[in-house]
C-alpha positions in Angstrom: 0.0 0.0 0.0 2.9 2.4 0.8 4.4 1.7 -2.6 1.2 2.5 -4.4 0.8 5.7 -2.4 4.4 6.7 -3.1 4.0 6.0 -6.8 0.8 8.1 -6.9 2.5 11.0 -5.2 5.5 10.7 -7.6 3.2 10.7 -10.6 1.2 13.7 -9.4 4.5 15.5 -8.6 5.8 15.0 -12.1 2.5 16.1 -13.6 2.5 19.3 -11.6 6.2 20.1 -12.3 5.6 19.5 -16.0 2.7 21.8 -16.2 4.6 24.5 -14.1 7.4 24.4 -16.7 5.0 24.9 -19.6 3.4 27.9 -17.8 6.9 29.5 -17.3 7.2 30.1 -21.1 5.5 33.1 -22.7 5.3 34.3 -26.3 4.7 38.0 -26.9 4.4 40.1 -30.1 5.7 43.7 -30.1 4.9 46.3 -32.6 8.1 47.9 -34.0 6.9 50.5 -36.5 10.3 52.0 -37.0 12.2 49.0 -38.3 13.3 49.4 -42.0 15.7 46.6 -43.1 17.6 43.5 -42.3 20.2 45.5 -40.4 17.4 46.5 -38.1 16.4 42.9 -37.8 19.9 41.8 -36.9 20.4 44.6 -34.4 17.2 43.9 -32.5 17.8 40.1 -32.6 21.3 40.7 -31.2 20.0 42.9 -28.3 17.2 40.5 -27.4 19.3 37.4 -27.4 21.5 39.0 -24.7 18.5 39.0 -22.2 18.6 36.1 -19.8 15.5 34.0 -20.4 14.9 34.9 -24.1 14.8 31.6 -26.0 13.5 32.7 -29.4 13.4 35.9 -31.5 11.7 36.5 -34.8 11.9 40.0 -36.3 9.3 40.4 -39.2 10.6 43.5 -41.0 7.7 43.7 -43.5 5.1 43.3 -40.8 7.1 45.6 -38.4 6.7 43.1 -35.6 9.0 41.2 -33.2 7.9 37.9 -31.7 9.8 36.8 -28.6 9.6 33.6 -26.6 10.9 33.9 -23.1 10.9 32.4 -19.6 8.6 34.4 -17.4 10.7 33.8 -14.3 13.8 35.4 -15.8 12.4 38.4 -17.8 9.2 40.1 -18.8 7.7 42.1 -21.6 8.8 45.5 -20.1 12.4 44.4 -20.2 12.1 43.2 -23.8 10.5 46.5 -24.9 13.2 48.4 -23.0 15.9 46.4 -24.9 14.3 47.2 -28.2 14.1 50.9 -27.3 17.8 50.8 -26.2 18.7 49.3 -29.6 17.2 52.5 -31.2 13.7 51.4 -32.2 10.1 52.1 -31.0 8.5 49.1 -29.2 4.7 49.3 -28.7 4.1 52.5 -26.8 7.8 52.9 -25.8 9.8 55.3 -27.8 13.3 54.6 -29.0 16.2 55.8 -26.9 17.2 59.1 -28.6 21.0 58.5 -28.2 20.7 54.9 -29.6 18.5 56.1 -32.5 21.2 58.7 -33.4 23.8 55.9 -33.7 21.7 53.8 -36.1 22.9 53.5 -39.7 21.0 55.8 -42.2 19.1 52.9 -43.6 17.7 52.1 -40.2 16.3 55.6 -39.5 12.8 56.8 -40.1 12.1 58.1 -43.7 11.1 61.5 -42.2 14.6 61.7 -40.7 16.2 61.0 -44.1 16.6 57.3 -43.5 14.9 54.2 -44.9 15.8 52.0 -47.7 16.6 53.6 -51.1 13.8 53.5 -53.6 14.6 51.6 -56.8 
């Protein structure tokens, strides 16, 4: 009887820990209206991959969105948005860090600031 009870407790423990691990992962999508090109994509990916807990980054330049998969116990959406802003890009309602924006290559800046991709 003790073995049966111990087995049941072990199975329940594994089931609970397995579901807790699934709940620790979150996927968020961020609007990044100021990204222009693949250099923007590379820069944002590089910044986000430095954050402890980020496990996946997909920067969709044409859709002007960033999809991030991360561990909720190590980071959060505010940290991710701040990192995008520190890279020089707007993220949702958070404006780009002005000093970082100034350092961007011309092709990565907003068209109204003389940037963007050249028209063919």
